[in-house]
N, C-alpha and C positions, 0 to 999 in steps of 0.2 A: 504493499500499499503506499502510496506517495506522500510526503510530508503534506501537501496541499489537501489530499484526501482524508487525512487524519485529523487535520485542523477543522475542515468542513464537519466532521462526525461530532468533535467536540462542543463546535458552535450550536449543533442541532440538539446536543443533549442538555446545553446549559439553558437553550430556549423553551424545550420541553419541561425542563424543571421550573421554569418560570411561570407557564400556564398551570401547572400542578396546583388545585387548591391546598391552603395552608393546612386543612386537617388531614388530609392525604399525607402530606409531609411529614406530620408528626406520627402517623400510624407505620408509615415505612421505618423511619427512625427507631420506633418502639419495637415494632416486629425484629428490626436486625439486631438491636439490643439484648433484645430476650433470647434471640437464636444465638448469637455470640457468648452469652452466659450459659446457657445450657450446653453448649459445645465445650466451654472451658470447664465446667463441673464434672462434665463427662471425662473431660482429658484428667482432670485432676484426680478423678476415680480411678482411672487405669494407672497413673504415675503413682498413686498411693499403693496400689496392689503390687507394683513393679517399682518401688520407690529406692531400692538398693541401698538401703540402710543396712543390711546385713542381719536383718531379724530372722531367727529361728523360725522354721516353718512347721508347724503342728497342724498334722493330717487326722483327722476324724473320720472312721470307718463307722457309719450307722447313725440312725437318728432315732433310735429309741429314745427309753427314758434315760440312759446313762448318756449316751451322745447327746441329747438335747438339754439335759443339764450340765454338762460340761460346757457347751457351747454357750448356754443362757448366762454362765458365770465367769468366762474367760474373759480377761481383758485384752480386746482384738487389737487395742494399739501396742501391745507390748509383742505381738507375733503376727506371722503371715499365717492365717488360718485357712484351712482347706478342709472341705466337706464332701465325701463321697458317698452316696448311699442311692439305691435304686427308686426310692419315694423321696419328693421334696417336701415332705410334712413329718411332724411329730403327732402321733396318735395317743390320746388319753384311754388306754387300753382297758382300765376299771370299769369303763361304761359301754365296751363293745356288748355285753349281754342285753344291754337296755336298746343299741341299734338293731340286735336281731330281731327284736318285735316291735319297732318303731316307737317305743317310749321316747326315744332321743334319735334326733337325726344324724347320719354320718358327719355331715359336714360341721357339725356343732362340735365335734371333739377332736378335730384335726386343726394343728397350727403351723401354716407354712414356715419351713425354715428361715427364709429370709426375712420373714417378719421378727424372727425371733432376735437377729442381729441388725435389723435395718437402722435402728436407732443408737445402737452403740458405737459406730465409726470403725475405722482401723481397717487393716487389710482382711478381706474375706472373699473366699469363692466357693462356690457350691458345683459341683457334677453329679448330675442326675444319672447314675451309672452303679453297677455291681464290680466290687472288689472280689476277684477270683482267687489271686494269688498273692502272699506277702513274701518279699525277699529281705530278711532281717540283714544278711551279709552286706547287701549293698545299699540297704536303706532305700527300697522301691517298692511300690504295691503296684499290681498290674488291673487294670480294670477293664469292663466291658460295657458299653452302653448298647441298648437295644433300640433307642430313639433314632440312630443314623445307621442303620443297616448292619447291627451288630460291630462296630466299630470298636477298636482295643486303643488303649492308651495306658502310659506308665507315669505315675507321680513320684517324685523323690519326697522324702521326709527327713527331718531332724528330730523331731518326736512324733509317733504315731501311737493314737488311741483307738485301740479295737473295741467296737460296742455293738457287733452286728447280733446281739441277742442269740435265740435259739430256734429250733424248728420243733414241730411236735413230734413226740416220741412215740412210733406206733409199735416197737417191740418186734417189728417183722413179722407183725400177724397178717396173714394174707387178705387183700381184698380192703383193706382199710384204706388206702391212699385212692384207689378206684371210686369206692362207695360211700364215704364217710365225709363230712364236714369238719374242719377244725375252726378254732376260734381264737386266732392269734392276730388278724389283722382286720382292717375296715372292709376289705374286700370280702374276708370271711365273713363277717355279719351279714353285709349285703345279700350274699348267695343262700345264706340260712333263712333269711326274711322272704326271699322269693320263692325258696323251697317249701317253707311252711304254708304260704298261700296256694302254691300250686297243687298241694297234699289236698287242701281243703276243696280246691276247685274239681280235682280229679274225683274227689268223694261224693261231688255234687252231681256226676253224671248220671244220666236215667238208666243207663245199660249195666250197671254194676251190682254184683251179689252184695248181701250184707258182709260176708267174710271179705271181699275186695275194698270195701268200704272201710273195716277194721283195720285192714292192712295199711291202707293208704293213710290213717289217720291215727298210726302206732309211731310216736316219736320216741326215740331211745336216745340216752344219753351215755356214754361210756366214760366213766369217771366220776367219783366223788369228791372230788377236791373243790376249791372255792370257785371255780371258773364253772365246772358242770353243773354245780347245785346253784349258783345263782342262774344259770341259763334255764334251769328245768323249772324253777321259780317263776322266772319271768315270762317264758313260754305258758306256764299254768295261768297267771294272771292274764295273759294276751287270749288265750282260748276262752277262758271262762267270762272275761270282763266285756270282751269286743267280739270276738269269732263267733261267738254262742250266739249272738243277737243275728250276726248276718248270715251264719249258717245253721239256722235252728232245724233243718231236718238230718243234718247228719251230725250234729253237735254230742250226741249220746255215745257216738263210736269213737272221740277222740279219748287217747289214753297216752300219758308219758310214763316213760320207766326210766330210772337210774340204774346203771350196772356199776357196781364197785368189787375190786378184787379182793380189799379187805374186809376187817369185822365192821366197820364203822365208815359213815362219810365224815369229812371236815376233821381228820385227825390232827391237823396242824391246830386246831382250836381246843379251848377248855373242854373236858368230859361234858359238862353241863349246857354248854352249846351243842355239841354233838348230839346229846340226847333230846333237846329240844327240837332241833331240824328234824332229825328220824320222825319224832312223834308226829311234828308239824305234817311232814310229807305223808304220813300215813291217813291223818285226818283229811287232808285235801284230796286225797284220792292218787297221789304220785306213787305209783308201785316203784318200791325201793327192793333191789336184789343185790344184798350182799354176800361176800364170798363165792362171787361168780366170777369166771375168769373167762373174757372172750378170745377164742381160739380162731374164728374165720368169720370174714364178713363178705357176703355175695350180694348180688344186687336184689335178692329176694328176702333173704333170712339173715339173721345173726345167731351164729353156733358160739354157745357158751358150754363150760362145764363147772361143774358143783360138785363135790365130794359124796353129798347125800342124793342130788339125784342124776348124776352122771352128766353125759352129753345132750343138749336139746337145742333145737333149732327155733328161733322166734322170727315170724315175719314182722317187717316194718315199712314205714313209709318214708320215713328220714332217720339218719342217725347221724350225732356229734360225737367227736372224738376228742376227749378233752383228758390224757392220762398222764400229764408231765411233758419235759422238754427233751429234745435229743441235740445232738451236736451237728452244727453246719458243716458243709464240706470244706470251707474256707478254713474253718478251726482245726479239721482234722489234719488237713495238709501240713498247716503252721505247726502243731504240736509234734507232727514228726520231724519238723525240721529241729526244733529246739528242744529234742528229746523227752518229750511227753506223750509219746505215742500210746501208752496204755490207758490214758486219762481219758474221763468223758468231757471235761471242760477244763480251759487254760489253767494252771498254777500260778499264783502270784503272791509277792510277798505282801506285807501288810501296808506298802505304799503303793499298792495296785502295779508293781512292775512284773512285767513276765520274766520268770526265772529264766537266766541265761540270756535276757535281752535288756540291757540298761534302758535304751530309749524307746522300749515299747509298753505299753500300759494296756491292760485289759479290764473292762468293767461290764456290770450285769450279766444277764444269764450265761454269756459264754465264757465266764470265769470265776474262779473261786479263790479266796485269801487262805494260804496255807500258813495258819499261826505257827510260828517256830515254838518247839517245846522246851520246857525248862528242863528237862533231865536231857536235853540233849546237848544243852549249854552249861550244866551245871558246875562243871569245872571253870569255865571263864567267868560265872556269876561269882564263884569262890574268889577267884583271883581279883577281880574287880573290887569286890567288898573288904579284902583283906589289903588294904593300901599299905600297911607297913609291913608286908610280905612275912608275917610271923607264923604263917601256916595255919592259922586258927582265927575263928570268927566270935566276935562276941555280939549280943543283940543290939549294943549301942553301933557296933560297924555295920550292921546289917540295915539299922534304921537309916543310917546316912545316905544308903543307896536305893531305899525301899520304894521312891516315889518313881526312880527309873524302872526299877522291875515291876511295878504296878503297870507303869505305862507300856512296857516293852512287852511283857508276859501279862495280859489281862486275865488269864485265868487264874491267877495266884488269889487276885482280890476277889474273883469271884467264888473261888473254892473258899475263902473266908466266910464270904456272905451267905453261901449255902450251907454251910456247916455253922452258922449263927456263931462264929469268931469273930470278937471285937477286933483284935490287931494281930500283929505277927507274933506276940506274945504266947495267945493259945494254940498256934501252929506249932510252936517248939515248947514240947513238954518234956520232962524227963520221964525215966521208967516208971515213978509212982503216977504220973499223972499232973503233978504240979508245975505252975508256971516258972521256969527258970528265970534266976536272975541277970539282969543286963550285963553283969561282969564275967558271968561264966563263960568258959570258952567252948566252941565246938569244931571239932574237926571235920573234914570235908565226908567223911562216911556218915556222921551224925546229921550234917546238913543236907546230904541226900535222903536221908530216910525221914527227914521231916517234910520235905518236898516231894515225896514220892508220889503222891496222889493229885497232885494239884493239875496234872495234863488230863485227868480225866473231865475237866470242865471245857476243854476245848471242843468248840461246836461250828459246824458247818454254816454259813449265812444262808437263807432261804433265797429262793430266786424268784423275788418279789420286784414291784415297781418301787417301792419303798427304798428298798436296799440300792438298787440300781440309781435312782435319783439323788440318794447322798453320797455314793460315790463318785458319781459326774460332778457335784458341787465341790467334795472334798479334793480332788484332783485338779479343778479349776484354781480353787484358792492356794494351791502347791505351787501351780505354775504361775500365779500372779506374784507371788512372794518369793519365787526361785533366787532371782538375783540378790534378793536383801539376805537370804538365809543361807546363801554360799557363804556370805562373810560373819553371818549371826546366826546360827545352827539352834533350833528351837527343840529339836527332838530328844530323845531320852539318850544315855550314854551308850556308846557302842560295846556290846559285852565282848564281842569277839574282834574288836579292833581299838583303836585309839580316837578319842575325841567323841563329838555327838553327832547323830543323825541330823540330816538338814531338817526335816519336818517332824512332827509328832505322827504315829502311825494311824490309819483308818479305824476310827470305832464306829460301829454301826449302833444307832440310837432308834431302838424300837418305838414308834408311836401310837401303836395298836392295830388292829385289824378289824374288819367289817364283815359280815355274812348275809346280805338281803336274802330273805326267806319267802318273800311273795306276800301278798296281802297287806302291803303296808308294815309289815314288820321285817326288823334288821336284829341281827345278833352284832354286839360289840364286845370286844375284849382289849380292854386300853391297859396302859402300865398301872401297876399297883393292883393287880388282880381285880380289876374292875369289869365284872361281867353285868351285862344287861341285855333283855331281849325284850322287843315290844314295839309300839308304834312310835313313843317318844325317840327312840334309838333312831328310826326310820329319819326322822327329821334331822338328827346329829348327822346321819349319814348325809343327807342332801345338802347340809351346810357346809361339811368337809369337804365333799367332792366338787361343790361349786367354788369353794376357796381355792381348791389345788389347782384348779385349770391354768394353762399357761399365760393367758391373756384375758383381759376384760372383754374382748370380742367373743371369744368361746364361753367365757362366764355368762353372758348375757343370753347367748344362743341355747345353752345347756337349760338356764333357770326357765326361759319362755318355751323351751321343749316340754318341760314339766308342766308348766302352767297350761299349755294347750292340751295335753293329756288328761289333765284334771277336768278341764270344761268340755272339750270334744271327743276323748278318747284316742285311743293309739290308730293310726292310719293304717289301713287293711289295703292299699293299692299295692300290687306286686311290681313297683317301679326299682 
């Protein structure tokens, strides 16, 4: 283009600008300004993610209770946080039985992962993909995304937090995977809801015999744990309060059975709650079959055995399998790499680190804490307490390190409480059963004898949402103060080393447990041996579960769902 042509183009542009109304000019400037600001913000976000400050990269695998709790509490300004999960949301799993029957809608109990960290700032990335392999040697995880033609990619990490949960445990029973529903995910609850309504629709067809109607409306729950019992109670209320009005011709054929391999249901609760639940199920017409083991499930019948009746086959319309948890393939492969091939779940220390991998942490149902035993370290404990190397201990010497012993080996304090001992004096008795004096010396053999039985109090933590949530919050707190604790360790004395541990070990605090039993009645077992069953406890259950939601959005949705159910009943559309 010539110089004169370019000059002519500029003149025409200036003339056009003069003829443009003033309000259009202002709108153009405003639009350009907003666009520039938006671009700048987007650019800053990218720069923030790749800011080159040398932040350690924390990769979280899984968005269940443990992963979401860790993500909710981690200071994302201190780390480059990456999350990998096949689902981009967190599910409030205790309310899944309510979703199966329309008491609560599925979207009311899920919280998008990006919402959890949106207001926290800092570097954060999320990939909707499945981690199928962990490479601890090279600090990499291998991922696969189904959303882009089954593409694969690799993510490097400095710290890895494994919180993939567990899968249902079928005990290799034939036909379970093909013919039973599970209740672990939101999708499971939605499938169960559709299946229940389809059973009622099929039973209403005019060409069915009475036996066929009974078969279609026989709902079987395998497993008498909290999930199975709560689902059975929720389904009973749904059938009797809502579906009986909509399907009056077939309601008499509806039957719910709970099959439990043990002597009782809800064995993790107090015996009083177990007895009340069993009596209530019998009163309300739920068929409870204890000491029955399911050996086969076909598309028409469930085969089970009992020492008294032998093997029997029961026809059914829908079956839900709820008998515990199994190991995911990712965890199986990882355990083989770190020398834990014979275990059911990953073994971690009291700081949630996987044994053999200092920078890999495992939380929730995929792992368990292996508490160090006193008798394994008895010689080291004796050495730490014997500061003057005299070869003997007095009660006074033991008292000087007692706090560290309690913190490092909580079973010692638990043993004292369980046996109603006031203090360490009661544990150290002489042969006559009298409390020894503080000045009396003990050799290592006498010390071993005094502590010989304390390891009997070592217990495995239950695979519950409460444990996983506390583990996630604890580990995030450790990460947040990692730099400070490197210079100012706050943990107990290192029994088998020198100095102190960086952090205090994880301690689970049991806050109680609930078991909704239907009919607006709930059983509660709270700390301090507080047991209560009834309608008032149901309202306590409502308030606790509403308060434990991850956001005000889900809190309001859940409460509104409960209110809608009270006014209009449960929704019976098979959507």
